[in-house]
C-alpha positions as CSV (number, residue, x, y, z in Angstrom):
1,M,0.0,0.0,0.0
2,K,1.0,3.6,-0.6
3,W,-0.2,6.9,1.0
4,T,-2.6,7.3,-2.0
5,D,-4.4,4.1,-1.4
6,T,-6.9,5.8,1.0
7,R,-9.7,3.3,0.7
8,Q,-7.5,0.3,1.2
9,I,-5.8,2.0,4.2
10,A,-9.2,3.0,5.7
11,I,-10.4,-0.6,5.4
12,A,-7.2,-1.9,7.1
13,L,-7.5,0.6,9.9
14,A,-11.1,-0.3,10.5
15,D,-10.2,-4.0,10.7
16,S,-7.2,-3.4,12.9
17,R,-8.6,-0.8,15.3
18,P,-12.3,-1.5,15.7
19,D,-12.4,0.2,19.0
20,V,-11.2,3.6,17.7
21,D,-13.5,6.4,16.6
22,P,-11.7,7.8,13.5
23,R,-13.3,11.3,14.1
24,Y,-11.2,11.8,17.2
25,V,-7.8,10.5,15.9
26,R,-4.9,12.9,15.9
27,F,-3.0,13.0,12.6
28,T,0.3,12.1,14.4
29,D,-1.3,8.9,15.6
30,L,-2.9,8.2,12.3
31,M,0.3,8.5,10.4
32,Q,2.0,6.1,12.8
33,W,-0.8,3.6,12.6
34,V,-0.8,3.7,8.7
35,M,2.9,3.1,8.6
36,A,2.5,0.1,11.0
37,L,-0.1,-1.6,8.8
38,E,0.9,-4.8,7.2
39,G,1.5,-4.3,3.6
40,F,2.2,-0.6,3.8
41,N,5.4,0.4,2.1
42,D,5.8,4.1,1.4
43,D,8.1,6.9,2.3
44,P,6.8,9.0,5.3
45,K,7.9,12.1,3.4
46,H,5.2,11.5,0.9
47,C,2.6,12.0,3.5
48,G,0.9,15.3,4.2
49,E,-2.1,16.8,5.9
50,K,-4.4,16.3,2.7
51,I,-3.5,12.7,2.6
52,L,-4.2,12.2,6.3
53,E,-7.5,14.0,5.9
54,A,-8.5,11.8,3.0
55,I,-7.6,8.7,4.9
56,Q,-9.5,9.8,7.9
57,M,-12.6,10.6,5.9
58,A,-12.5,7.2,4.1
59,W,-12.1,5.6,7.5
60,I,-15.1,7.4,8.9
61,E,-17.2,6.3,5.8
62,E,-15.9,2.7,6.3
63,V,-17.2,2.5,9.9
64,E,-20.5,4.1,9.3
């Protein structure tokens, strides 16, 4: 997975952290959790606020 795979990342986060409400996740935590996902392999320097926002929104949609 890469940073731009927002839907795939959101699904993986929903599966790996079912007890977390994505509406209240700090971006610093979100970035660490994404980088820790199995199958994630991208440079942290390619991540920015817009990407984290997109991941968070996709995660919110996934759990609703």
